[in-house]
N, C-alpha and C positions, 0 to 999 in steps of 0.2 A: 494369525495374521504375519504376512509375510512384511521384512522391513522392504523401503521403499528409499530408489535413487533418485536422483535428478542426474538425466544425462548431458543434459546442453539446454540453452537459453536460445531466444532473439530477441532483439529489441528496436523498438522506431524512435527517432528522437521526437520528444513531447515540442510540438509546436500546432499552429495552425493550418493543417494539410487541406486546404482549399481544393487540391486537383487531385485528390484521393478520396475512394469511396471507401464504405466499413470494409467490405470485403478484400479488397486492394490494401488495405492499409496492414489487418492481420497476417494478408499474406506475408507480406514483406517481413514482417517477424518468425512467422511458420519459418519458411524458407531458409530462415538464419540458422534457426535451431536445428530442421534436418540437416542442415549443410554439415553440421557439426559431429555426426554418428550415422551410424552404419545398422539402422535396424532391420529388421526385413519387413515392419508397416507398422502402422497405427491402428490399433482396436479400438480407439475410442478419441472423441475429441469435446472436452468441457469447457467451455468457453463462458468470462463472466462478463456482462454487457450491463448495463442499466439505462439508458436512455434513448435507444434505436427503433425504439415503438412510437417516441416523439418526436424526435428530431430528425431520425433517418425514415422514418414511414415504413421500417424493416422491422418484423417479426421473425420468430423461424431462423432463427440466427445460428445455430446449428446444422440444419442444412446446407444455407448458405454456404458457410464456409468449406462446410465440407467439398461440396461442389465446387466450388473455388479450388480447393486444392487438390480436389481429382482423387480424395480418399471414399468414394462411396464405393460398398456401401456401408460403410464404418458406424458405428452408434455416434450419434453428436446432437447436443443439446447445449441450452443455454443454463445460466446460472444468474438468476438474481436476488442482489441484497444491497441492493441502494450502493454506496460508495465502497461498501466491502464484498463488492462480488466477485470480484480478481480472488478473495483470500477464501472465497466459498468455493468456487470452481479450483481452488488448492486442493482443499478438504475433501470435494468429490473427488476429486482424482486419486488423492491418496489413498483413500479409501477405497475404491475402485478396483487399485492394485493390490495393495494390502489383501482384499479380500479374496485374493486368488481368481476374480471376474474378469478382468483383461491384463494384459501384459506390458503390453506396450501403449501409455498414454500420451496425446499431448493437451494440455491445461494453457491457460491463457485468460486476456482480457482484450476487449477493444473498445473503445468511445469516439464518436463524431460530435464533441462539445458545441463546435465552429458551425454544424449544420444550421443550427436553432436560428433563427431570427426573430431580431428585437427580445422583448423579456419571454421568449422561448425556451431557453437555457435554464433561467434562474427557476421558471417553474414548472420545468423538468426535474430539475435536482430538488427542489422545495419538496415535491410527493415523497422524499424520503423521511420527511416527518408525518405528523401524525393531521392527516387533511381535515379532519374535522375539528380536531380542536386547537389547531395549531395554523394549519396552511390556510384553512377559512379566515381566519381575523388577519392576516396577513403578515402572518411571521415569516421570518425567512432563515436561514442557517445562522447569517451573519448577524443578523437582532438576536437569535438567542444565543448564538455564543457570546456576545457581547454582553449580554445578562450575567451568563456565567463568569465572564473575566471581570466583570465589574466585582460579583461577588467575591472571586478571590482574591481579589485586592484587598478587600475591606475587609476580609477574614482572616488575611496570614498577611495583612502587612506587606506585600509585594509592592515593587517603586513598576510604576507603567513602564520603565526603561528596561527591565530585566526581561520582561517580554520582545521589546525590540532589538537587544542583544541576541536574542533566542534568533531570530529573524535574521541577524547579520552572521551568527555562526550558520544558518543551513546555506546562506548564499554565498559565502565565503566557500563551504564543502561541491556549492553545486557549482562556483565559476572551474572547478576541474573534469565537472562532469559533461563528456561528448554527448549527453544524449538529453540537457536541460533546457526546458524551454528559456528559464532566466537564467543564463550562464555569467553573470558577473556580480561582484562583489556590492554590497550597499554599506551605508555608517546608519548608528543608532539613529542620526538627525535624520537621513531617510525616510523613518521608520514614523518614527514622530511625528516628521512635518510634511507626509504624504496626506492625500485625501480622504477627509472622515467618512467612513463605510456607516459603521454604527456604533456610537462610542462606547469603550473608548477604544474601538477597533480600526485603525486603518488601514489604506489600501497594502503595504506592505507588511499588514500581518496575515494576508490571506494568500491562500494559493491561487495561481493563476485557472484562467478556463483555456483547454485544450486538448489536445485529440493526440492518440497515441496506442500503439498495441504492444501488447511482450507476450510470447509463445515459451513453452518449459515442456521438455519431454520427461516421464519420468518411465521406469522400468522396475520388476524384483531386486533388491541390493544386488542378489547373488549371483544374477544374469549379468549384473553392469559391465566388470570387467572384459565382457566378450564386446563391445560395442566401444567403451570409452575408456582410454589412459587415466582421465581426469574426471574422477564425479561425486558426489555431495548427498548424504545420506539425508532424508528428512525422520529425525528423530523423536519430533513430539510435534502435533498438530491438536491444535483444539477451535472450539466456536462458542460463543455464549452469548446470549441476550439479555435486556433490560427493558423497561419501557419506554415506548416508543417516543412518547410526549415528555418531555422535563419536567414538568409540573407534579409529575405521578411518582418521583423519583424521592428517594428519604436523605440523597445525599448529593446537591447538585457538584459538589467539587470531588466527587468520584466516579470514573467509568467503570460501572459493577459488570458490565460483560468482560470488560479489560480484565479487570483483576481476576474474574472465575475464569476466563479462557487461558490465561498467563497461566493461574495457577493451577491447570489442568496439563497443561502444554510442557510446564518444567515437570511436574510428577512422571506425566511420559516418558523425557528424556532423561528422567534422573540427572537434571543439575539445576543450579538456582541463579538469581540474576547476576551473582557474581562470576559465574561461570562464560556469562557472555561477553564475548569481544565485540562484537558491530551489532548495532541493531536498526532497521529502516524501521522507524516508528510514523503512523499517520497522524502528521502536523498539517490541517487543513486551515486552521487558523493558529497564531503563535497559542493562546489559551489550549488547544486541543494536545499541540505539542508537549507544554509543560502539566497538562494532566496524563497522559499517556507517559511521561516518562516517569511520573511518580507512581502510578497505579499497576507499572510492570516491574515495580520493586527497583529501580534505578536510581532511588534516591525517596527521602521521609517525605509525609506530605507537608505542602506549604514550605519546601527548601531547594526544590530542583533551582531556584536563583542562586543562592550559595555554591551548589555544585558546579553551575555554569560557569560564574565568575573566574573560578579557581580551575577551568579548564580541564571537568572531569569529564566532559563530555566532546573534546577531540580528540582526535588521532594522539596514540599515547598516554590519554589520561585512562578513567575508572573503566569506562564502555564509549566507543566511539558510535553517537548518535548519528544516523542519515550522512556516511561518508558521499551521498547519490544529492545532497542539498534538498533530501525529502520532498514533499509536495510543494511547500513554499519556493523551493527554486528550480527543483528537477520536473514539475508541474502536477498534476492531479487529474487524470484522462479517468474518469472516475471507475467504471466499472474493469479499467484496466489497473486499476495503482495497485493492488494488492499483488499481482505479476509481477508487473516492475520491481516491487521490494522481494519476491521471493528469486528474481533472476538477478537483481543486485546483489542479494546475501551469497548468493551460488559464485556468483562473480568473484566476490572477495576471499571465499574458502578454497576457490579455484586458483587463485592468484593468477587474475587477470583483469583486475580491474583499472591499472596503469598508474595515473595521478590522483585517482582515489583511493588506492590500494591501501589496506590499514595493516601494518606491518605483523608476521606471527598469526594473523586470523586463523582461529581453527573452529568456532562456536559461533553462531549469529542466531540472532532472532527477526521477526517479521511480525508487524502488527496491524491488521489494516480497519477500520472503522464504518461502520455502516448506519446513516444517521448522524444523529447527535450522541450516537454512542449506545442505540439502541439494539445493536452485533456488534461483537468482533470476533475476528477470527486472525490466532495465532499460530504461528510456526519457529519451530527451533531445528535447525539445520548446523550438522558435524560437518568438518572436512572428512572424507574417506578415504580419497586415494591421491 
């Protein structure tokens, strides 16, 4: 297997892109990525997307985007793994370069959630749950996560305020992110007093609905110096699954797909959680962020709140969590989120993150979840040049 490098990336601001189509949105990100490197061409395009079939009346995403970018007859296809589609696309692209099948691959993600009318977007997102045993009975991702959050507070005796404080940190970080959908700071009271969505989850515990696209270009690590003076190595990458419905799990307070994927990625990269300087984790809700922090090995179970209050997850702490603001503040264009995370950590390791920059970042991690933890994709990145 060949070692794999990331040469460049491109991002759009996450917002409600009313005037841009799916192809135009991804085209903007792809053109930014292509401007940063002088590769001879693209052998393949592997893009993550979840909701285009429902909300944009569009299948055949690979061909659509290849045509728009003018890269036909290159191989192009869509990867779907619910909210983890972007992370799954990164894994597929890595494998295609590492195996020697392709030399230059663009991966990324695109999502247009605001194309939905009325409850269409909520229903489309809900399809990442078990349609027969959860969605059919009226469950939503908010209600499922509210059950988990209530259980967490009861078992570990963690206060409601701790989750609000996690949201406050995400918005503090996101206020420095030019790509963020909600780039403003909030207070604990803002979270606690915002509209109740599903008790105990309030509006500011939730990631917003928005549109966005991210693109990343990969090539063999040994060839990277020919095409860029600044590149990053993907030193570990893995995916794992869990039951799609949460009632079948032995432990509601652990995302086993995250535990397994992270363990594989750490071993592949020959690192431990203590070696990670910066992490972009999947915080669709504040409870998801708390479980992710613990299951990635950055905190003992039930104790994320103690480290949070000590500043362990802020720049200069034990590990900087979501300097982008995470899904909570940067936004969550579902099929593109995992691609944003990889691009953002790449930006950190290249020293290009501006006001978001984590000092002396050498190793980073991304964690992208599908459904309520039914799948997770973890990548470990290292500064290479």
